[in-house]
N, C-alpha and C positions, 0 to 999 in steps of 0.2 A: 198110517197116514196114506191117503190117496195121492198118487202123483198128479202134479198140476197139468191139466190139459190145456196147453197154450192155444191150440187152434180153436177150441170152444170158447175160451176166454176172449180171444181176439174178435170173435163173431159178435160179442156183446158191445163192442166199441166201433160204431160205424166209420169213424175216421181211419181206423186201422185197415179198412178195406182198400185204401189207396195204395198205389204203388208209386215209387219215386226212383230217380236215378237209375235208369236202365231197367225199369219194370221190376224193381225189388220191392218187397213188402215194406211199408212204412214201419219204422221202429221209433218210438218216442220215449226218450229217457230224461226229459227236462221237467219232471213233475214238481220240482221245487219252485218253478216259475208259474206253471199252471198245469193242472191235470186234465187229461182227456176224460170225457164224460161217457159212461155207459148208456146204452139205449134207454134204460129205465129212468135215468136222470133227465135225459133229453125229453122223454115223453112227459115226465112230471112237470118240467119247466114249461113245455109247450101248453100243457093243460092249464097251468096257472095263468099264463099270459093270455090264453084264449078265453078262459072262463071265470077267473077270480082276481084278476090283476087289480090290486089296491094296496095302499100303504098299511103295513102291520102296526098295530097299536097307535094309529093316527086318525081314526075316523069312527063315527058312530053309525055309518050307513051299512047296508047289507053286505056289500062286497068287502069292506074293511073288516067286518065281523068274521066273515068266512076266511079271509086271509090270516087274521089273527088266530083263529081256531086251528088252522092248518099249521101255522108256525109253532104254536105251543104244543100241538100234537107231535111235531117233529122233535121238539126239545124233550118231551117225555120219552119218545122212542130212543133217542140217543142216550138219555140218562139210564133207561132200563138196560140198554145194550152194554154200557160200561159199568153198571152197578152204582150209579150216582143218583142224587135227587135232582129233579128238574130245575130247582132253584140254583144248582151248582153248575149248570151248563151255560156257557157264554158263547154265542155265535159271533165270529168275526169275519171280515171280508176276505182275509187271506192270512198266510203265515206271518208276513211282516207285521201286520197289525197285531196279531196275537202275541208275537214275541215282544213287540214294543210295549204292549200292555203288561206283560209279565215283568219286563225290565223296569217299567215305571213303578209297578207294585213293590218290587224289591227296593228300589231307590227311595220311594216315598215312605215305606215302612221303616227303613233304616234311619232316614233323617228324622222321622217323627217319633222314633222309639216305639215302633209298632209291635204287633204280635211276634213273639220269638221265632216262629217258623219262617218268617219272611225277613228277618233282620240279618244283614251281612255285617260281619265285624272284622277286625284286624286278623289277618291270617286266613280268612275264608277265600276260597278260590272256586271259580266256575270253569270247568274244563270243557273245551270244545275242539273239534278238529276242522280242517279245511273242508271237510265233506258236509258240514252242517249248513243249514240255510244261512245265507249271507246276513240276514238281519240279526243273527246271533253275534256277529263280529263287530257291528257298529255301535 
């Protein structure tokens, strides 16, 4: 395994070029709340807003078609990366929304007698620690 080159990695995140509190390099460890974006993500977002900004799956005009194609291409890329099918990929706005969807799916399946993999029954437990995302706790 190649050792992690932190200096090279930091260069990919423009915000980490900042110094704080006595000219110390910024260190950001609150990725549970929001993550810092690498330059490639910032560039892709800027390109979208400058050249293709339109609602995905919400229009029949040219920009909406381009936005939808890019969105679905991203879904396919993520699916290939994790060995899934594109239809199995669900994009959410954040961890809280994703965790709430999973919790709702478990609750809904259990109450409705849904598919066995999602049904929680007597004696079933879900274990988490204080280190997990806060949405796991509520």
